[in-house]
PDB file of N, CA, C and O in Angstrom:
ATOM      1  N   MET A   1       3.778  -0.298  14.438  1.00  0.00           N
ATOM      2  CA  MET A   1       2.410  -0.654  14.756  1.00  0.00           C
ATOM      3  C   MET A   1       2.020  -1.849  13.893  1.00  0.00           C
ATOM      4  O   MET A   1       2.171  -1.820  12.672  1.00  0.00           O
ATOM      5  N   ASN A   2       1.523  -2.887  14.530  1.00  0.00           N
ATOM      6  CA  ASN A   2       1.066  -4.057  13.773  1.00  0.00           C
ATOM      7  C   ASN A   2      -0.452  -3.985  13.580  1.00  0.00           C
ATOM      8  O   ASN A   2      -1.087  -3.021  14.005  1.00  0.00           O
ATOM      9  N   LYS A   3      -1.027  -4.995  12.945  1.00  0.00           N
ATOM     10  CA  LYS A   3      -2.452  -4.977  12.612  1.00  0.00           C
ATOM     11  C   LYS A   3      -3.327  -4.908  13.861  1.00  0.00           C
ATOM     12  O   LYS A   3      -4.308  -4.164  13.880  1.00  0.00           O
ATOM     13  N   THR A   4      -2.993  -5.666  14.897  1.00  0.00           N
ATOM     14  CA  THR A   4      -3.780  -5.668  16.125  1.00  0.00           C
ATOM     15  C   THR A   4      -3.788  -4.295  16.771  1.00  0.00           C
ATOM     16  O   THR A   4      -4.832  -3.820  17.217  1.00  0.00           O
ATOM     17  N   GLU A   5      -2.625  -3.658  16.821  1.00  0.00           N
ATOM     18  CA  GLU A   5      -2.533  -2.317  17.400  1.00  0.00           C
ATOM     19  C   GLU A   5      -3.303  -1.306  16.549  1.00  0.00           C
ATOM     20  O   GLU A   5      -3.929  -0.393  17.087  1.00  0.00           O
ATOM     21  N   LEU A   6      -3.260  -1.465  15.222  1.00  0.00           N
ATOM     22  CA  LEU A   6      -3.990  -0.571  14.331  1.00  0.00           C
ATOM     23  C   LEU A   6      -5.493  -0.722  14.533  1.00  0.00           C
ATOM     24  O   LEU A   6      -6.211   0.276  14.599  1.00  0.00           O
ATOM     25  N   VAL A   7      -5.970  -1.944  14.630  1.00  0.00           N
ATOM     26  CA  VAL A   7      -7.397  -2.198  14.857  1.00  0.00           C
ATOM     27  C   VAL A   7      -7.839  -1.571  16.176  1.00  0.00           C
ATOM     28  O   VAL A   7      -8.900  -0.950  16.244  1.00  0.00           O
ATOM     29  N   THR A   8      -7.035  -1.729  17.216  1.00  0.00           N
ATOM     30  CA  THR A   8      -7.355  -1.146  18.526  1.00  0.00           C
ATOM     31  C   THR A   8      -7.423   0.378  18.436  1.00  0.00           C
ATOM     32  O   THR A   8      -8.342   0.992  18.977  1.00  0.00           O
ATOM     33  N   ALA A   9      -6.451   0.987  17.756  1.00  0.00           N
ATOM     34  CA  ALA A   9      -6.421   2.443  17.617  1.00  0.00           C
ATOM     35  C   ALA A   9      -7.629   2.941  16.828  1.00  0.00           C
ATOM     36  O   ALA A   9      -8.225   3.955  17.190  1.00  0.00           O
ATOM     37  N   ILE A  10      -7.996   2.244  15.759  1.00  0.00           N
ATOM     38  CA  ILE A  10      -9.164   2.635  14.959  1.00  0.00           C
ATOM     39  C   ILE A  10     -10.431   2.527  15.798  1.00  0.00           C
ATOM     40  O   ILE A  10     -11.281   3.417  15.761  1.00  0.00           O
ATOM     41  N   ALA A  11     -10.558   1.437  16.557  1.00  0.00           N
ATOM     42  CA  ALA A  11     -11.742   1.234  17.396  1.00  0.00           C
ATOM     43  C   ALA A  11     -11.878   2.352  18.426  1.00  0.00           C
ATOM     44  O   ALA A  11     -12.978   2.854  18.656  1.00  0.00           O
ATOM     45  N   GLU A  12     -10.766   2.741  19.045  1.00  0.00           N
ATOM     46  CA  GLU A  12     -10.811   3.809  20.048  1.00  0.00           C
ATOM     47  C   GLU A  12     -11.120   5.153  19.400  1.00  0.00           C
ATOM     48  O   GLU A  12     -11.932   5.916  19.924  1.00  0.00           O
ATOM     49  N   GLN A  13     -10.487   5.455  18.271  1.00  0.00           N
ATOM     50  CA  GLN A  13     -10.674   6.744  17.589  1.00  0.00           C
ATOM     51  C   GLN A  13     -12.103   6.908  17.086  1.00  0.00           C
ATOM     52  O   GLN A  13     -12.696   7.978  17.227  1.00  0.00           O
ATOM     53  N   ALA A  14     -12.655   5.851  16.501  1.00  0.00           N
ATOM     54  CA  ALA A  14     -13.988   5.917  15.912  1.00  0.00           C
ATOM     55  C   ALA A  14     -15.088   5.547  16.913  1.00  0.00           C
ATOM     56  O   ALA A  14     -16.275   5.630  16.596  1.00  0.00           O
ATOM     57  N   GLU A  15     -14.690   5.141  18.112  1.00  0.00           N
ATOM     58  CA  GLU A  15     -15.634   4.715  19.158  1.00  0.00           C
ATOM     59  C   GLU A  15     -16.553   3.599  18.658  1.00  0.00           C
ATOM     60  O   GLU A  15     -17.776   3.669  18.781  1.00  0.00           O
ATOM     61  N   ILE A  16     -15.917   2.559  18.085  1.00  0.00           N
ATOM     62  CA  ILE A  16     -16.628   1.374  17.626  1.00  0.00           C
ATOM     63  C   ILE A  16     -15.955   0.147  18.235  1.00  0.00           C
ATOM     64  O   ILE A  16     -14.897   0.256  18.854  1.00  0.00           O
ATOM     65  N   SER A  17     -16.568  -1.012  18.058  1.00  0.00           N
ATOM     66  CA  SER A  17     -15.972  -2.229  18.602  1.00  0.00           C
ATOM     67  C   SER A  17     -14.753  -2.644  17.783  1.00  0.00           C
ATOM     68  O   SER A  17     -14.602  -2.256  16.625  1.00  0.00           O
ATOM     69  N   LYS A  18     -13.890  -3.440  18.408  1.00  0.00           N
ATOM     70  CA  LYS A  18     -12.703  -3.934  17.702  1.00  0.00           C
ATOM     71  C   LYS A  18     -13.113  -4.808  16.515  1.00  0.00           C
ATOM     72  O   LYS A  18     -12.454  -4.804  15.476  1.00  0.00           O
ATOM     73  N   LYS A  19     -14.205  -5.555  16.680  1.00  0.00           N
ATOM     74  CA  LYS A  19     -14.687  -6.420  15.598  1.00  0.00           C
ATOM     75  C   LYS A  19     -15.095  -5.581  14.388  1.00  0.00           C
ATOM     76  O   LYS A  19     -14.771  -5.929  13.253  1.00  0.00           O
ATOM     77  N   ASP A  20     -15.804  -4.478  14.627  1.00  0.00           N
ATOM     78  CA  ASP A  20     -16.213  -3.597  13.536  1.00  0.00           C
ATOM     79  C   ASP A  20     -15.008  -2.912  12.905  1.00  0.00           C
ATOM     80  O   ASP A  20     -14.947  -2.751  11.686  1.00  0.00           O
ATOM     81  N   ALA A  21     -14.050  -2.509  13.737  1.00  0.00           N
ATOM     82  CA  ALA A  21     -12.843  -1.856  13.230  1.00  0.00           C
ATOM     83  C   ALA A  21     -12.045  -2.814  12.354  1.00  0.00           C
ATOM     84  O   ALA A  21     -11.527  -2.422  11.309  1.00  0.00           O
ATOM     85  N   GLU A  22     -11.948  -4.065  12.778  1.00  0.00           N
ATOM     86  CA  GLU A  22     -11.215  -5.058  11.988  1.00  0.00           C
ATOM     87  C   GLU A  22     -11.931  -5.324  10.663  1.00  0.00           C
ATOM     88  O   GLU A  22     -11.282  -5.478   9.629  1.00  0.00           O
ATOM     89  N   ALA A  23     -13.254  -5.378  10.690  1.00  0.00           N
ATOM     90  CA  ALA A  23     -14.023  -5.584   9.461  1.00  0.00           C
ATOM     91  C   ALA A  23     -13.835  -4.403   8.507  1.00  0.00           C
ATOM     92  O   ALA A  23     -13.710  -4.597   7.298  1.00  0.00           O
ATOM     93  N   ALA A  24     -13.815  -3.188   9.042  1.00  0.00           N
ATOM     94  CA  ALA A  24     -13.625  -1.993   8.214  1.00  0.00           C
ATOM     95  C   ALA A  24     -12.234  -1.981   7.603  1.00  0.00           C
ATOM     96  O   ALA A  24     -12.075  -1.652   6.427  1.00  0.00           O
ATOM     97  N   LEU A  25     -11.221  -2.337   8.392  1.00  0.00           N
ATOM     98  CA  LEU A  25      -9.850  -2.373   7.889  1.00  0.00           C
ATOM     99  C   LEU A  25      -9.696  -3.422   6.799  1.00  0.00           C
ATOM    100  O   LEU A  25      -9.041  -3.177   5.785  1.00  0.00           O
ATOM    101  N   LYS A  26     -10.299  -4.594   7.005  1.00  0.00           N
ATOM    102  CA  LYS A  26     -10.241  -5.655   5.998  1.00  0.00           C
ATOM    103  C   LYS A  26     -10.955  -5.218   4.727  1.00  0.00           C
ATOM    104  O   LYS A  26     -10.462  -5.459   3.625  1.00  0.00           O
ATOM    105  N   ALA A  27     -12.107  -4.578   4.870  1.00  0.00           N
ATOM    106  CA  ALA A  27     -12.850  -4.098   3.703  1.00  0.00           C
ATOM    107  C   ALA A  27     -12.038  -3.060   2.934  1.00  0.00           C
ATOM    108  O   ALA A  27     -12.010  -3.083   1.703  1.00  0.00           O
ATOM    109  N   PHE A  28     -11.380  -2.152   3.650  1.00  0.00           N
ATOM    110  CA  PHE A  28     -10.537  -1.139   3.001  1.00  0.00           C
ATOM    111  C   PHE A  28      -9.424  -1.807   2.201  1.00  0.00           C
ATOM    112  O   PHE A  28      -9.201  -1.472   1.037  1.00  0.00           O
ATOM    113  N   ALA A  29      -8.728  -2.750   2.827  1.00  0.00           N
ATOM    114  CA  ALA A  29      -7.625  -3.442   2.150  1.00  0.00           C
ATOM    115  C   ALA A  29      -8.127  -4.216   0.928  1.00  0.00           C
ATOM    116  O   ALA A  29      -7.471  -4.224  -0.113  1.00  0.00           O
ATOM    117  N   ASP A  30      -9.281  -4.862   1.053  1.00  0.00           N
ATOM    118  CA  ASP A  30      -9.840  -5.630  -0.059  1.00  0.00           C
ATOM    119  C   ASP A  30     -10.235  -4.736  -1.225  1.00  0.00           C
ATOM    120  O   ASP A  30      -9.974  -5.065  -2.382  1.00  0.00           O
ATOM    121  N   VAL A  31     -10.870  -3.597  -0.920  1.00  0.00           N
ATOM    122  CA  VAL A  31     -11.312  -2.678  -1.965  1.00  0.00           C
ATOM    123  C   VAL A  31     -10.122  -2.058  -2.687  1.00  0.00           C
ATOM    124  O   VAL A  31     -10.128  -1.965  -3.914  1.00  0.00           O
ATOM    125  N   VAL A  32      -9.108  -1.638  -1.949  1.00  0.00           N
ATOM    126  CA  VAL A  32      -7.918  -1.049  -2.564  1.00  0.00           C
ATOM    127  C   VAL A  32      -7.195  -2.103  -3.414  1.00  0.00           C
ATOM    128  O   VAL A  32      -6.771  -1.814  -4.533  1.00  0.00           O
ATOM    129  N   SER A  33      -7.058  -3.314  -2.885  1.00  0.00           N
ATOM    130  CA  SER A  33      -6.403  -4.390  -3.633  1.00  0.00           C
ATOM    131  C   SER A  33      -7.139  -4.695  -4.937  1.00  0.00           C
ATOM    132  O   SER A  33      -6.509  -4.862  -5.981  1.00  0.00           O
ATOM    133  N   ALA A  34      -8.467  -4.767  -4.881  1.00  0.00           N
ATOM    134  CA  ALA A  34      -9.254  -5.055  -6.074  1.00  0.00           C
ATOM    135  C   ALA A  34      -9.123  -3.931  -7.105  1.00  0.00           C
ATOM    136  O   ALA A  34      -9.016  -4.189  -8.304  1.00  0.00           O
ATOM    137  N   ALA A  35      -9.131  -2.690  -6.631  1.00  0.00           N
ATOM    138  CA  ALA A  35      -8.996  -1.555  -7.543  1.00  0.00           C
ATOM    139  C   ALA A  35      -7.631  -1.584  -8.235  1.00  0.00           C
ATOM    140  O   ALA A  35      -7.545  -1.367  -9.443  1.00  0.00           O
ATOM    141  N   LEU A  36      -6.574  -1.847  -7.481  1.00  0.00           N
ATOM    142  CA  LEU A  36      -5.230  -1.897  -8.063  1.00  0.00           C
ATOM    143  C   LEU A  36      -5.115  -3.056  -9.047  1.00  0.00           C
ATOM    144  O   LEU A  36      -4.472  -2.932 -10.090  1.00  0.00           O
ATOM    145  N   LYS A  37      -5.731  -4.169  -8.715  1.00  0.00           N
ATOM    146  CA  LYS A  37      -5.691  -5.331  -9.614  1.00  0.00           C
ATOM    147  C   LYS A  37      -6.351  -5.005 -10.949  1.00  0.00           C
ATOM    148  O   LYS A  37      -5.924  -5.499 -11.992  1.00  0.00           O
ATOM    149  N   ASN A  38      -7.400  -4.168 -10.919  1.00  0.00           N
ATOM    150  CA  ASN A  38      -8.100  -3.762 -12.140  1.00  0.00           C
ATOM    151  C   ASN A  38      -7.399  -2.621 -12.865  1.00  0.00           C
ATOM    152  O   ASN A  38      -7.868  -2.168 -13.909  1.00  0.00           O
ATOM    153  N   GLY A  39      -6.279  -2.153 -12.322  1.00  0.00           N
ATOM    154  CA  GLY A  39      -5.532  -1.083 -12.963  1.00  0.00           C
ATOM    155  C   GLY A  39      -5.993   0.312 -12.578  1.00  0.00           C
ATOM    156  O   GLY A  39      -5.516   1.300 -13.135  1.00  0.00           O
ATOM    157  N   ASP A  40      -6.923   0.401 -11.623  1.00  0.00           N
ATOM    158  CA  ASP A  40      -7.414   1.699 -11.172  1.00  0.00           C
ATOM    159  C   ASP A  40      -6.458   2.295 -10.147  1.00  0.00           C
ATOM    160  O   ASP A  40      -5.557   1.622  -9.646  1.00  0.00           O
ATOM    161  N   LYS A  41      -6.676   3.568  -9.848  1.00  0.00           N
ATOM    162  CA  LYS A  41      -5.881   4.208  -8.818  1.00  0.00           C
ATOM    163  C   LYS A  41      -6.834   4.721  -7.754  1.00  0.00           C
ATOM    164  O   LYS A  41      -7.936   5.165  -8.076  1.00  0.00           O
ATOM    165  N   VAL A  42      -6.430   4.666  -6.496  1.00  0.00           N
ATOM    166  CA  VAL A  42      -7.267   5.085  -5.378  1.00  0.00           C
ATOM    167  C   VAL A  42      -6.669   6.343  -4.769  1.00  0.00           C
ATOM    168  O   VAL A  42      -5.560   6.316  -4.235  1.00  0.00           O
ATOM    169  N   GLN A  43      -7.417   7.458  -4.853  1.00  0.00           N
ATOM    170  CA  GLN A  43      -6.932   8.732  -4.328  1.00  0.00           C
ATOM    171  C   GLN A  43      -7.712   9.098  -3.083  1.00  0.00           C
ATOM    172  O   GLN A  43      -8.942   9.129  -3.097  1.00  0.00           O
ATOM    173  N   LEU A  44      -7.001   9.374  -2.013  1.00  0.00           N
ATOM    174  CA  LEU A  44      -7.597   9.878  -0.784  1.00  0.00           C
ATOM    175  C   LEU A  44      -7.015  11.268  -0.560  1.00  0.00           C
ATOM    176  O   LEU A  44      -5.877  11.407  -0.112  1.00  0.00           O
ATOM    177  N   VAL A  45      -7.798  12.291  -0.872  1.00  0.00           N
ATOM    178  CA  VAL A  45      -7.316  13.666  -0.814  1.00  0.00           C
ATOM    179  C   VAL A  45      -6.791  13.976   0.591  1.00  0.00           C
ATOM    180  O   VAL A  45      -7.472  13.743   1.589  1.00  0.00           O
ATOM    181  N   GLY A  46      -5.585  14.499   0.643  1.00  0.00           N
ATOM    182  CA  GLY A  46      -4.956  14.843   1.907  1.00  0.00           C
ATOM    183  C   GLY A  46      -4.158  13.700   2.517  1.00  0.00           C
ATOM    184  O   GLY A  46      -3.320  13.924   3.391  1.00  0.00           O
ATOM    185  N   PHE A  47      -4.412  12.481   2.062  1.00  0.00           N
ATOM    186  CA  PHE A  47      -3.685  11.324   2.602  1.00  0.00           C
ATOM    187  C   PHE A  47      -2.683  10.796   1.590  1.00  0.00           C
ATOM    188  O   PHE A  47      -1.486  10.735   1.872  1.00  0.00           O
ATOM    189  N   GLY A  48      -3.164  10.414   0.415  1.00  0.00           N
ATOM    190  CA  GLY A  48      -2.250   9.916  -0.604  1.00  0.00           C
ATOM    191  C   GLY A  48      -2.958   9.134  -1.685  1.00  0.00           C
ATOM    192  O   GLY A  48      -4.186   9.056  -1.722  1.00  0.00           O
ATOM    193  N   THR A  49      -2.151   8.549  -2.573  1.00  0.00           N
ATOM    194  CA  THR A  49      -2.668   7.815  -3.717  1.00  0.00           C
ATOM    195  C   THR A  49      -2.031   6.440  -3.795  1.00  0.00           C
ATOM    196  O   THR A  49      -0.811   6.297  -3.716  1.00  0.00           O
ATOM    197  N   PHE A  50      -2.872   5.436  -3.950  1.00  0.00           N
ATOM    198  CA  PHE A  50      -2.410   4.077  -4.204  1.00  0.00           C
ATOM    199  C   PHE A  50      -2.525   3.859  -5.701  1.00  0.00           C
ATOM    200  O   PHE A  50      -3.580   4.122  -6.279  1.00  0.00           O
ATOM    201  N   GLU A  51      -1.462   3.382  -6.345  1.00  0.00           N
ATOM    202  CA  GLU A  51      -1.511   3.124  -7.776  1.00  0.00           C
ATOM    203  C   GLU A  51      -0.556   1.994  -8.146  1.00  0.00           C
ATOM    204  O   GLU A  51       0.235   1.537  -7.321  1.00  0.00           O
ATOM    205  N   VAL A  52      -0.643   1.555  -9.391  1.00  0.00           N
ATOM    206  CA  VAL A  52       0.206   0.473  -9.891  1.00  0.00           C
ATOM    207  C   VAL A  52       1.228   1.073 -10.846  1.00  0.00           C
ATOM    208  O   VAL A  52       0.882   1.835 -11.749  1.00  0.00           O
ATOM    209  N   SER A  53       2.489   0.719 -10.633  1.00  0.00           N
ATOM    210  CA  SER A  53       3.526   1.144 -11.572  1.00  0.00           C
ATOM    211  C   SER A  53       4.042  -0.089 -12.302  1.00  0.00           C
ATOM    212  O   SER A  53       4.027  -1.198 -11.769  1.00  0.00           O
ATOM    213  N   GLU A  54       4.491   0.124 -13.511  1.00  0.00           N
ATOM    214  CA  GLU A  54       5.005  -0.989 -14.308  1.00  0.00           C
ATOM    215  C   GLU A  54       6.517  -0.929 -14.357  1.00  0.00           C
ATOM    216  O   GLU A  54       7.104   0.115 -14.643  1.00  0.00           O
ATOM    217  N   ARG A  55       7.134  -2.050 -14.078  1.00  0.00           N
ATOM    218  CA  ARG A  55       8.587  -2.153 -14.150  1.00  0.00           C
ATOM    219  C   ARG A  55       8.957  -2.868 -15.433  1.00  0.00           C
ATOM    220  O   ARG A  55       8.413  -3.929 -15.738  1.00  0.00           O
ATOM    221  N   ALA A  56       9.870  -2.298 -16.177  1.00  0.00           N
ATOM    222  CA  ALA A  56      10.297  -2.894 -17.439  1.00  0.00           C
ATOM    223  C   ALA A  56      11.187  -4.110 -17.177  1.00  0.00           C
ATOM    224  O   ALA A  56      11.780  -4.244 -16.107  1.00  0.00           O
ATOM    225  N   ALA A  57      11.268  -4.985 -18.171  1.00  0.00           N
ATOM    226  CA  ALA A  57      12.176  -6.129 -18.087  1.00  0.00           C
ATOM    227  C   ALA A  57      13.607  -5.601 -18.114  1.00  0.00           C
ATOM    228  O   ALA A  57      13.895  -4.601 -18.770  1.00  0.00           O
ATOM    229  N   ARG A  58      14.483  -6.269 -17.408  1.00  0.00           N
ATOM    230  CA  ARG A  58      15.875  -5.812 -17.358  1.00  0.00           C
ATOM    231  C   ARG A  58      16.793  -6.980 -17.052  1.00  0.00           C
ATOM    232  O   ARG A  58      16.344  -8.078 -16.721  1.00  0.00           O
ATOM    233  N   GLU A  59      18.066  -6.725 -17.168  1.00  0.00           N
ATOM    234  CA  GLU A  59      19.076  -7.734 -16.833  1.00  0.00           C
ATOM    235  C   GLU A  59      19.538  -7.504 -15.400  1.00  0.00           C
ATOM    236  O   GLU A  59      19.785  -6.368 -14.996  1.00  0.00           O
ATOM    237  N   GLY A  60      19.652  -8.574 -14.641  1.00  0.00           N
ATOM    238  CA  GLY A  60      20.154  -8.501 -13.272  1.00  0.00           C
ATOM    239  C   GLY A  60      21.315  -9.454 -13.104  1.00  0.00           C
ATOM    240  O   GLY A  60      21.672 -10.189 -14.024  1.00  0.00           O
ATOM    241  N   ARG A  61      21.897  -9.434 -11.926  1.00  0.00           N
ATOM    242  CA  ARG A  61      23.010 -10.340 -11.637  1.00  0.00           C
ATOM    243  C   ARG A  61      22.702 -11.165 -10.403  1.00  0.00           C
ATOM    244  O   ARG A  61      22.170 -10.660  -9.414  1.00  0.00           O
ATOM    245  N   ASN A  62      23.046 -12.442 -10.479  1.00  0.00           N
ATOM    246  CA  ASN A  62      22.943 -13.324  -9.327  1.00  0.00           C
ATOM    247  C   ASN A  62      24.080 -12.930  -8.383  1.00  0.00           C
ATOM    248  O   ASN A  62      25.246 -13.050  -8.759  1.00  0.00           O
ATOM    249  N   PRO A  63      23.777 -12.463  -7.169  1.00  0.00           N
ATOM    250  CA  PRO A  63      24.845 -12.004  -6.278  1.00  0.00           C
ATOM    251  C   PRO A  63      25.803 -13.125  -5.850  1.00  0.00           C
ATOM    252  O   PRO A  63      26.961 -12.865  -5.521  1.00  0.00           O
ATOM    253  N   ARG A  64      25.325 -14.341  -5.856  1.00  0.00           N
ATOM    254  CA  ARG A  64      26.173 -15.458  -5.429  1.00  0.00           C
ATOM    255  C   ARG A  64      27.199 -15.819  -6.495  1.00  0.00           C
ATOM    256  O   ARG A  64      28.368 -16.055  -6.189  1.00  0.00           O
ATOM    257  N   THR A  65      26.746 -15.861  -7.765  1.00  0.00           N
ATOM    258  CA  THR A  65      27.637 -16.323  -8.831  1.00  0.00           C
ATOM    259  C   THR A  65      28.119 -15.204  -9.741  1.00  0.00           C
ATOM    260  O   THR A  65      29.104 -15.373 -10.460  1.00  0.00           O
ATOM    261  N   GLY A  66      27.434 -14.057  -9.717  1.00  0.00           N
ATOM    262  CA  GLY A  66      27.795 -12.967 -10.611  1.00  0.00           C
ATOM    263  C   GLY A  66      27.256 -13.168 -12.016  1.00  0.00           C
ATOM    264  O   GLY A  66      27.512 -12.355 -12.904  1.00  0.00           O
ATOM    265  N   GLU A  67      26.514 -14.246 -12.221  1.00  0.00           N
ATOM    266  CA  GLU A  67      25.971 -14.585 -13.527  1.00  0.00           C
ATOM    267  C   GLU A  67      24.818 -13.635 -13.887  1.00  0.00           C
ATOM    268  O   GLU A  67      23.984 -13.310 -13.042  1.00  0.00           O
ATOM    269  N   THR A  68      24.784 -13.197 -15.148  1.00  0.00           N
ATOM    270  CA  THR A  68      23.714 -12.327 -15.629  1.00  0.00           C
ATOM    271  C   THR A  68      22.459 -13.150 -15.855  1.00  0.00           C
ATOM    272  O   THR A  68      22.515 -14.268 -16.368  1.00  0.00           O
ATOM    273  N   MET A  69      21.309 -12.572 -15.459  1.00  0.00           N
ATOM    274  CA  MET A  69      20.052 -13.282 -15.632  1.00  0.00           C
ATOM    275  C   MET A  69      18.944 -12.282 -15.959  1.00  0.00           C
ATOM    276  O   MET A  69      18.987 -11.141 -15.500  1.00  0.00           O
ATOM    277  N   PRO A  70      17.952 -12.702 -16.751  1.00  0.00           N
ATOM    278  CA  PRO A  70      16.865 -11.781 -17.103  1.00  0.00           C
ATOM    279  C   PRO A  70      15.869 -11.646 -15.952  1.00  0.00           C
ATOM    280  O   PRO A  70      15.572 -12.620 -15.261  1.00  0.00           O
ATOM    281  N   ILE A  71      15.360 -10.437 -15.754  1.00  0.00           N
ATOM    282  CA  ILE A  71      14.302 -10.184 -14.779  1.00  0.00           C
ATOM    283  C   ILE A  71      13.086  -9.750 -15.586  1.00  0.00           C
ATOM    284  O   ILE A  71      13.156  -8.788 -16.351  1.00  0.00           O
ATOM    285  N   LYS A  72      11.976 -10.454 -15.417  1.00  0.00           N
ATOM    286  CA  LYS A  72      10.769 -10.202 -16.196  1.00  0.00           C
ATOM    287  C   LYS A  72      10.145  -8.856 -15.830  1.00  0.00           C
ATOM    288  O   LYS A  72      10.342  -8.343 -14.729  1.00  0.00           O
ATOM    289  N   ALA A  73       9.397  -8.300 -16.766  1.00  0.00           N
ATOM    290  CA  ALA A  73       8.611  -7.088 -16.501  1.00  0.00           C
ATOM    291  C   ALA A  73       7.506  -7.461 -15.512  1.00  0.00           C
ATOM    292  O   ALA A  73       7.010  -8.587 -15.525  1.00  0.00           O
ATOM    293  N   CYS A  74       7.127  -6.522 -14.664  1.00  0.00           N
ATOM    294  CA  CYS A  74       6.067  -6.797 -13.698  1.00  0.00           C
ATOM    295  C   CYS A  74       5.370  -5.497 -13.298  1.00  0.00           C
ATOM    296  O   CYS A  74       5.833  -4.398 -13.603  1.00  0.00           O
ATOM    297  N   LYS A  75       4.269  -5.658 -12.623  1.00  0.00           N
ATOM    298  CA  LYS A  75       3.534  -4.519 -12.077  1.00  0.00           C
ATOM    299  C   LYS A  75       3.760  -4.516 -10.566  1.00  0.00           C
ATOM    300  O   LYS A  75       3.854  -5.571  -9.939  1.00  0.00           O
ATOM    301  N   SER A  76       3.846  -3.323  -9.994  1.00  0.00           N
ATOM    302  CA  SER A  76       4.112  -3.209  -8.573  1.00  0.00           C
ATOM    303  C   SER A  76       3.224  -2.125  -7.957  1.00  0.00           C
ATOM    304  O   SER A  76       3.137  -1.022  -8.497  1.00  0.00           O
ATOM    305  N   PRO A  77       2.564  -2.425  -6.833  1.00  0.00           N
ATOM    306  CA  PRO A  77       1.765  -1.385  -6.189  1.00  0.00           C
ATOM    307  C   PRO A  77       2.670  -0.362  -5.522  1.00  0.00           C
ATOM    308  O   PRO A  77       3.748  -0.693  -5.029  1.00  0.00           O
ATOM    309  N   LYS A  78       2.211   0.894  -5.513  1.00  0.00           N
ATOM    310  CA  LYS A  78       2.992   1.918  -4.828  1.00  0.00           C
ATOM    311  C   LYS A  78       2.055   2.915  -4.177  1.00  0.00           C
ATOM    312  O   LYS A  78       0.894   3.043  -4.565  1.00  0.00           O
ATOM    313  N   PHE A  79       2.571   3.620  -3.181  1.00  0.00           N
ATOM    314  CA  PHE A  79       1.812   4.632  -2.463  1.00  0.00           C
ATOM    315  C   PHE A  79       2.563   5.946  -2.542  1.00  0.00           C
ATOM    316  O   PHE A  79       3.756   6.013  -2.248  1.00  0.00           O
ATOM    317  N   LYS A  80       1.859   6.982  -2.938  1.00  0.00           N
ATOM    318  CA  LYS A  80       2.450   8.317  -2.999  1.00  0.00           C
ATOM    319  C   LYS A  80       1.720   9.180  -1.969  1.00  0.00           C
ATOM    320  O   LYS A  80       0.528   9.443  -2.127  1.00  0.00           O
ATOM    321  N   PRO A  81       2.409   9.621  -0.923  1.00  0.00           N
ATOM    322  CA  PRO A  81       1.737  10.407   0.116  1.00  0.00           C
ATOM    323  C   PRO A  81       1.289  11.770  -0.403  1.00  0.00           C
ATOM    324  O   PRO A  81       1.934  12.370  -1.263  1.00  0.00           O
ATOM    325  N   GLY A  82       0.170  12.244   0.141  1.00  0.00           N
ATOM    326  CA  GLY A  82      -0.351  13.554  -0.216  1.00  0.00           C
ATOM    327  C   GLY A  82       0.370  14.659   0.559  1.00  0.00           C
ATOM    328  O   GLY A  82       1.100  14.387   1.512  1.00  0.00           O
ATOM    329  N   LYS A  83       0.159  15.892   0.141  1.00  0.00           N
ATOM    330  CA  LYS A  83       0.837  17.033   0.746  1.00  0.00           C
ATOM    331  C   LYS A  83       0.499  17.176   2.229  1.00  0.00           C
ATOM    332  O   LYS A  83       1.388  17.434   3.041  1.00  0.00           O
ATOM    333  N   ALA A  84      -0.775  17.012   2.592  1.00  0.00           N
ATOM    334  CA  ALA A  84      -1.175  17.168   3.988  1.00  0.00           C
ATOM    335  C   ALA A  84      -0.475  16.128   4.876  1.00  0.00           C
ATOM    336  O   ALA A  84      -0.048  16.451   5.985  1.00  0.00           O
ATOM    337  N   LEU A  85      -0.359  14.888   4.397  1.00  0.00           N
ATOM    338  CA  LEU A  85       0.330  13.846   5.168  1.00  0.00           C
ATOM    339  C   LEU A  85       1.814  14.154   5.296  1.00  0.00           C
ATOM    340  O   LEU A  85       2.395  13.997   6.369  1.00  0.00           O
ATOM    341  N   LYS A  86       2.425  14.590   4.204  1.00  0.00           N
ATOM    342  CA  LYS A  86       3.851  14.954   4.247  1.00  0.00           C
ATOM    343  C   LYS A  86       4.090  16.074   5.246  1.00  0.00           C
ATOM    344  O   LYS A  86       5.020  16.014   6.050  1.00  0.00           O
ATOM    345  N   ASP A  87       3.235  17.109   5.187  1.00  0.00           N
ATOM    346  CA  ASP A  87       3.388  18.249   6.095  1.00  0.00           C
ATOM    347  C   ASP A  87       3.224  17.834   7.558  1.00  0.00           C
ATOM    348  O   ASP A  87       3.958  18.313   8.423  1.00  0.00           O
ATOM    349  N   MET A  88       2.270  16.950   7.839  1.00  0.00           N
ATOM    350  CA  MET A  88       2.039  16.498   9.211  1.00  0.00           C
ATOM    351  C   MET A  88       3.243  15.717   9.734  1.00  0.00           C
ATOM    352  O   MET A  88       3.643  15.898  10.884  1.00  0.00           O
ATOM    353  N   VAL A  89       3.817  14.860   8.913  1.00  0.00           N
ATOM    354  CA  VAL A  89       4.961  14.050   9.319  1.00  0.00           C
ATOM    355  C   VAL A  89       6.196  14.923   9.546  1.00  0.00           C
ATOM    356  O   VAL A  89       7.010  14.631  10.421  1.00  0.00           O
ATOM    357  N   ASN A  90       6.338  15.996   8.757  1.00  0.00           N
ATOM    358  CA  ASN A  90       7.516  16.831   8.845  1.00  0.00           C
ATOM    359  C   ASN A  90       7.419  17.956   9.877  1.00  0.00           C
ATOM    360  O   ASN A  90       8.347  18.757   9.996  1.00  0.00           O
ATOM    361  N   GLU A  91       6.317  18.032  10.621  1.00  0.00           N
ATOM    362  CA  GLU A  91       6.187  19.069  11.649  1.00  0.00           C
ATOM    363  C   GLU A  91       7.098  18.810  12.819  1.00  0.00           C
ATOM    364  O   GLU A  91       7.113  19.587  13.773  1.00  0.00           O
TER     365      GLU A  91
END
């Protein structure tokens, strides 16, 4: 499902216009992104949790040359599904 299909599905489910559904989806993405950028975590009970994990610096290898190279530490967003979502998917 791409963004256009998601917007259409949201509009039909919520019985709102596609324009309103797209605005709501954009607002959701913006709010979650801003929260993660500030180091907060977003919990949606029954759906899941969006949070930031920290990756430590490590040594990697260039696959082309086999040469060892440093990989910097970084932060990465992650999503952990909630129990209700897991159960629904596994039915």
